[in-house]
N, C-alpha and C positions, 0 to 999 in steps of 0.2 A: 055570678053577678058580674058582670061585667059593664064598658064605660060603654054610651051609647050617644055619642058625639052631637047629634041632635039636642034629647029632649036634654044632656046636660049643658049644651051650649046656650040653649032659651034658658033652663033655670036660670045662670051666671047672667048674664044679659037685664034677667031682670032681676035678680040683685041690689041691694042698695046698697052705696058702698062709697067710701070718701077715696079720692082718686089726689096725692101732693106731687105735684109736677113742677116741676125745674127746666126754665131752657136755657141754652147757649148757643146766643145765635152766632154766626159766623160770618161778621161782616164784611164787605170789600168796600176798599178805596173811604174809609172814615178818616174820617180831620181827627177826632177824639176817640175813647176808649169806653163812651160811657154806651152802653145795649137799651138805659130808659125808656126810648123812642118804641123799636122794635116788643120789648114788653108791654110796651102800655098798648100795645095795637094791636099785642097776644089776646091782653086781659080785655079790652072788648070785645073781639072777634067770639072770644068765652063767654063774655058775660050777655051776648048779645042772643045766647036759647036759654029758651024758657024755661025747659025740659030740666035745666039745671042751677046750682048755687053756685057763688063762686066768691072766694072770700084772696084775697092781695095777699102775702108777706113780705117782709123784706129780704127776703130770697128765695121763697115759691110762690106758686098759686094751690089752693087745696081747690078743690069740685067734689061735688057731692050730688045723689041720688041713683038715682037707675042706671045701674053699670053699661050697661047698650047705650044709655042718651050720655055717659060720663067720656065715655070714648070715641065718642058720636062728636060731642063735641070738640074732643081735644085734638082727632085728622082733622076737623075743617079747620079751628084756630093753624094748626101748625103748615094746612096745606095753601093757606090763605096768606102767610107773614113770610113761609117764603116765595124769592122769589128772583132772577138769575143772575138780574141783572145787581140787586144788592148784598140780599141774604138767600146765599145758593144753600147753605146748611145751616139743620137747624140739631142741634143738640141738646135731648130728650133722657131727664131721668125722671123717670113713675114710681112711684110708692100707692101701694094698693090696702086699702084697709076694709073687709067686708068683717060684717058682723051679723052670724043667723037670729040669737038668743033675742035683738033690740036693736031698733032703729035710735044710732047714735047722729049726732051732727057733731062739727068742728068748737062749737059752743057748748055739748054737751060733756065731749071731753073735758077743757080744761076746766068747769065747773066743775067735773067730776075730783083734777086734783089738786084744785084750789080746795074744796073743800076739803082731803084730808091732807092737805099742809096744816090747816085750820086746825085738825082733828091733833095734828100734833105736837 
């Protein structure tokens, strides 16, 4: 039983999942160490995609939906945040959470942990 790239790839892009993404923009000629303006732009670009849901947290952004849409939204946001004049480089860290036995959201995962904390 071998791996069929096309059919396996198609299965993956239609799977639902949660991706936690953190970006570190490398700014040129900045007078401050703040990155919030770049993070805000990145978040707006992600949120503009109606095919995914996006949640902002202090150190990362969570994007969830069908994985093909999620990765497409992330690539689009990075492409439109990077610029030769101000931000020539973005370092990205991604965590992928895929579950095939049931559909989950960041909220449902949080509520599951909180329920268990109350039970113990």
